C-alpha positions as CSV (number, residue, x, y, z in Angstrom):
1,M,88.1,139.3,122.5
2,K,88.8,138.2,118.9
3,Q,89.8,134.6,118.5
4,K,92.1,133.0,115.9
5,Y,90.6,130.2,113.7
6,I,91.5,128.0,110.8
7,S,89.1,126.4,108.3
8,I,90.0,123.5,106.0
9,D,87.9,122.5,103.0
10,V,88.2,118.8,102.5
11,A,87.0,119.1,98.9
12,L,89.9,121.3,98.0
13,C,92.7,119.4,99.6
14,H,94.8,117.4,97.0
15,D,97.5,116.1,99.3
16,C,100.2,118.4,97.9
17,N,101.8,118.6,101.3
18,N,102.7,122.3,100.8
19,C,101.4,123.0,104.3
20,F,103.5,120.2,105.8
21,M,106.6,121.5,104.0
22,A,105.9,125.1,105.1
23,C,105.7,123.9,108.7
24,K,109.0,122.1,108.4
25,D,110.6,125.2,106.8
26,E,109.4,127.4,109.7
27,H,110.3,125.1,112.6
28,V,113.1,122.6,111.7
29,G,116.3,124.0,113.0
30,N,114.6,127.1,114.4
31,D,114.0,127.7,118.1
32,W,111.2,130.1,119.0
33,P,111.9,130.9,122.7
34,G,108.7,131.0,124.7
35,Y,106.7,129.3,122.0
36,T,108.4,126.0,121.1
37,A,111.8,124.3,120.6
38,A,112.9,123.4,117.1
39,Q,111.0,120.6,115.4
40,P,113.0,117.5,114.5
41,R,113.7,117.0,110.8
42,H,112.1,113.5,110.8
43,G,109.2,111.8,112.6
44,H,107.1,114.9,113.4
45,R,104.1,115.9,111.3
46,W,102.7,119.0,113.1
47,I,100.3,119.2,110.2
48,N,99.5,115.7,109.0
49,I,97.5,114.6,106.0
50,E,95.2,111.7,106.7
51,R,93.7,109.7,103.7
52,R,90.5,107.7,103.1
53,E,89.4,106.0,100.0
54,R,85.7,105.5,99.5
55,G,83.7,103.3,97.1
56,Q,84.9,100.7,94.6
57,Y,86.5,100.9,91.2
58,A,85.6,102.6,88.9
59,R,83.3,104.8,91.1
60,N,85.6,105.6,94.0
61,D,87.3,108.7,95.4
62,V,89.9,109.7,97.9
63,A,89.5,112.4,100.6
64,Y,92.3,114.0,102.5
65,L,91.9,115.3,106.0
66,T,94.5,118.0,106.9
67,M,95.2,117.5,110.6
68,P,97.0,120.1,112.7
69,C,96.4,120.6,116.4
70,Q,92.7,121.4,116.7
71,H,93.4,124.1,119.3
72,C,90.5,122.8,121.4
73,Q,89.0,125.1,124.0
74,N,88.0,122.0,125.9
75,A,91.4,120.4,125.4
76,H,92.2,116.9,126.6
77,C,95.9,117.7,126.7
78,Q,95.3,120.7,129.1
79,Q,93.2,118.5,131.3
80,A,96.1,116.0,131.5
81,A,98.7,118.7,132.2
82,P,97.0,122.0,133.3
83,D,100.3,123.4,134.5
84,A,102.2,122.8,131.3
85,I,99.5,123.6,128.7
86,T,97.7,126.9,128.4
87,I,95.0,128.3,126.2
88,R,95.8,131.9,125.1
89,P,93.1,134.6,125.2
90,D,93.0,134.3,121.4
91,G,92.3,130.5,121.6
92,I,95.6,129.1,120.6
93,V,96.7,126.1,122.7
94,M,100.3,126.2,123.7
95,I,102.7,123.6,125.3
96,D,105.2,125.3,127.6
97,P,108.5,124.0,126.5
98,V,110.0,124.4,130.0
99,K,107.1,123.1,132.2
100,A,106.4,120.2,129.8
101,K,110.0,119.0,129.7
102,G,110.4,115.3,130.3
103,R,106.6,114.7,130.3
104,K,106.1,112.1,127.6
105,E,102.7,111.2,128.8
106,I,101.3,114.4,127.3
107,V,101.7,112.9,123.9
108,D,99.1,110.3,124.6
109,S,96.5,112.8,125.9
110,C,95.6,114.0,122.4
111,P,92.7,112.1,120.8
112,F,93.9,113.3,117.4
113,G,97.5,112.2,117.7
114,A,98.6,115.7,117.0
115,I,101.3,115.9,119.8
116,Y,104.7,114.5,119.1
117,W,107.7,113.6,121.3
118,N,111.0,115.3,120.7
119,E,113.5,112.8,122.0
120,E,116.5,115.0,121.7
121,A,114.9,118.0,123.4
122,G,112.9,115.8,125.8
123,V,109.6,117.8,125.2
124,P,106.2,117.1,123.7
125,Q,105.5,119.4,120.7
126,K,102.7,120.3,118.3
127,C,101.4,122.9,115.9
128,T,101.3,126.4,117.5
129,M,99.3,128.0,114.7
130,C,102.6,129.8,114.1
131,A,101.8,132.0,117.2
132,H,105.3,133.5,117.0
133,L,104.4,134.9,113.6
134,L,100.9,136.0,114.4
135,D,102.3,137.9,117.4
136,D,104.9,139.7,115.2
137,K,103.1,142.7,113.7
138,E,105.9,142.9,111.1
139,W,104.9,139.5,109.6
140,K,103.1,141.0,106.6
141,P,101.0,138.0,105.5
142,G,99.6,137.8,109.0
143,L,98.9,134.1,108.5
144,P,100.2,130.8,109.8
145,R,102.7,129.4,107.3
146,C,100.5,126.4,106.4
147,V,97.6,128.7,105.4
148,H,99.9,131.1,103.5
149,S,101.3,128.1,101.5
150,C,98.1,126.4,100.5
151,P,97.8,126.6,96.7
152,T,94.1,125.6,96.4
153,G,92.6,127.8,99.0
154,A,91.6,124.8,101.1
155,M,92.9,126.5,104.2
156,A,91.8,129.9,105.5
157,F,92.6,131.9,108.6
158,Y,90.2,134.1,110.6
159,E,90.6,136.5,113.5
160,M,87.1,137.5,114.7
161,E,84.7,137.5,117.6
162,P,83.4,134.1,118.6
163,T,79.8,135.1,117.8
164,E,80.8,136.3,114.4
165,F,82.7,133.1,113.6
166,E,79.7,131.0,114.8
167,K,77.6,132.8,112.2
168,L,80.2,132.1,109.6
169,C,80.3,128.4,110.5
170,K,76.6,128.1,109.9
171,Q,76.8,130.0,106.6
172,Q,79.7,127.9,105.3
173,G,78.8,124.6,106.9
174,F,82.0,124.5,109.0
175,E,82.1,121.7,111.6
176,G,84.6,120.2,114.0
177,Y,86.1,116.8,113.4
178,R,84.7,114.4,116.0
179,S,83.4,117.3,118.0
180,G,80.1,115.6,118.7
181,E,81.9,112.7,120.3
182,L,84.7,114.7,122.1
183,K,82.9,118.0,123.0
184,N,86.3,119.6,122.4
185,A,85.2,123.0,120.9
186,P,88.0,123.3,118.3
187,Q,89.4,126.4,116.7
188,V,90.1,124.4,113.6
189,V,87.0,123.5,111.6
190,Y,86.2,121.7,108.3
191,K,84.0,122.2,105.3
192,N,82.8,119.2,103.3
193,L,83.9,117.0,106.1
194,F,81.3,114.3,105.0
195,K,83.7,113.4,102.1
196,Y,86.0,112.0,104.8
197,T,83.6,110.8,107.5
198,K,80.5,109.6,105.7
199,N,79.7,107.5,102.7
200,F,77.9,107.4,99.3
201,I,75.7,105.2,97.1
202,T,76.4,105.4,93.4
203,A,75.6,103.5,90.2
204,G,75.1,103.8,86.4
205,V,71.8,103.2,84.7
206,L,71.7,101.4,81.4
207,I,68.9,100.8,78.9
208,D,69.6,98.3,76.1
209,G,73.2,98.5,77.0
210,D,73.5,102.3,76.7
211,C,74.0,104.9,79.4
212,F,70.6,106.6,80.1
213,E,70.7,110.3,80.9
214,N,68.0,112.0,83.0
215,A,66.6,108.9,84.7
216,T,65.0,109.9,88.0
217,V,66.7,108.2,91.0
218,T,65.1,108.5,94.5
219,L,66.9,107.6,97.7
220,K,64.7,106.5,100.7
221,N,65.0,105.0,104.1
222,K,62.5,104.1,106.8
223,G,61.9,107.8,107.4
224,G,60.8,108.5,103.9
225,V,62.4,110.2,100.8
226,L,65.9,111.6,101.4
227,G,66.6,113.0,98.0
228,T,66.1,112.8,94.2
229,Q,68.6,113.1,91.4
230,K,68.7,112.9,87.6
231,T,71.4,110.7,86.1
232,N,74.1,112.5,84.1
233,F,75.3,112.0,80.5
234,F,77.0,108.8,81.6
235,G,73.9,107.5,83.3
236,E,75.4,107.9,86.7
237,F,74.1,109.2,90.0
238,K,75.7,109.6,93.5
239,F,74.1,110.2,96.9
240,D,76.7,111.4,99.3
241,G,77.0,112.2,103.0
242,L,75.2,109.1,104.1
243,E,75.2,107.6,107.6
244,N,75.3,103.9,108.3
245,G,71.9,102.3,107.7
246,E,69.5,100.6,105.3
247,Y,68.4,102.5,102.1
248,I,66.2,101.9,99.0
249,V,67.2,103.2,95.6
250,D,64.3,103.7,93.2
251,V,65.1,104.2,89.5
252,D,62.6,105.4,86.9
253,A,64.1,105.6,83.4
254,A,61.5,106.5,80.8
255,G,58.9,104.4,82.6
256,K,61.1,101.5,83.2
257,K,61.4,101.1,87.0
258,T,63.4,99.1,89.5
259,S,64.3,99.2,93.2
260,S,67.4,98.2,95.0
261,A,68.0,97.7,98.7
262,V,71.4,98.9,99.9
263,V,73.1,98.7,103.3
264,I,75.8,101.3,104.3
265,N,78.1,99.9,107.0
266,D,81.2,102.1,107.3
267,G,81.7,101.9,103.6
268,S,80.4,103.5,100.4
269,Q,78.6,101.3,97.8
270,N,79.1,101.2,94.1
271,L,76.2,99.2,92.7
272,G,77.8,98.9,89.3
273,F,75.3,99.1,86.4
274,I,71.5,99.0,86.9
275,K,70.3,97.4,83.7
276,L,66.7,98.0,82.5
């Protein structure tokens, strides 16, 4: 059977919060019987935007991780409350608003913090992937509100066979957030996730005080050469997507050479200016 999926490109998210506001517009003050009770106006972020700054001034960046329910097929919440939480045939994970009533412990079962407690209604709640809209054949966009409202194309919605989507993931470099650790098999996947989860080494190369373009920069570790780059017009280079560990940066600028040892330990490294 075809499954429903969402992909999110971390490189294209600019923290505009249109997805968050669209979710509020759809659910605050609106009960969807059989799907979910109304979302409170305050305190709930069924689609949250997490932020991480990498590097040091002036070579730093900020990545935004859009975080709805991951709609895990191996869901921790369902394991905690199998009678109140179901996985639909199309992969959407639903909290039964009747069976889950009064069960605040369900909130703590989610490793992503994507489940919220509605104090007034006395129920745990989360993103439903706008299942009430997807089930409505008259809903012409045929998309969850968050996806429909994304102005940069960072979010995309798919309805396809699992084998077909698996091929798409390989082609596009989609991956689950923390999936290796949690083995949760999510229906929400990410592109360019390294911008949030991994780190970089960057610097500028100077010769006689001027930025040097087209210097050859090689990144190595104990296993050998990891990559080679040319410095840009400003003499800068950047190796991204790096795991924790020890690295060597070799620079060759018109025959002038130098090497730098760099350690990545849960943080990106701006080496400043390498002067030759």
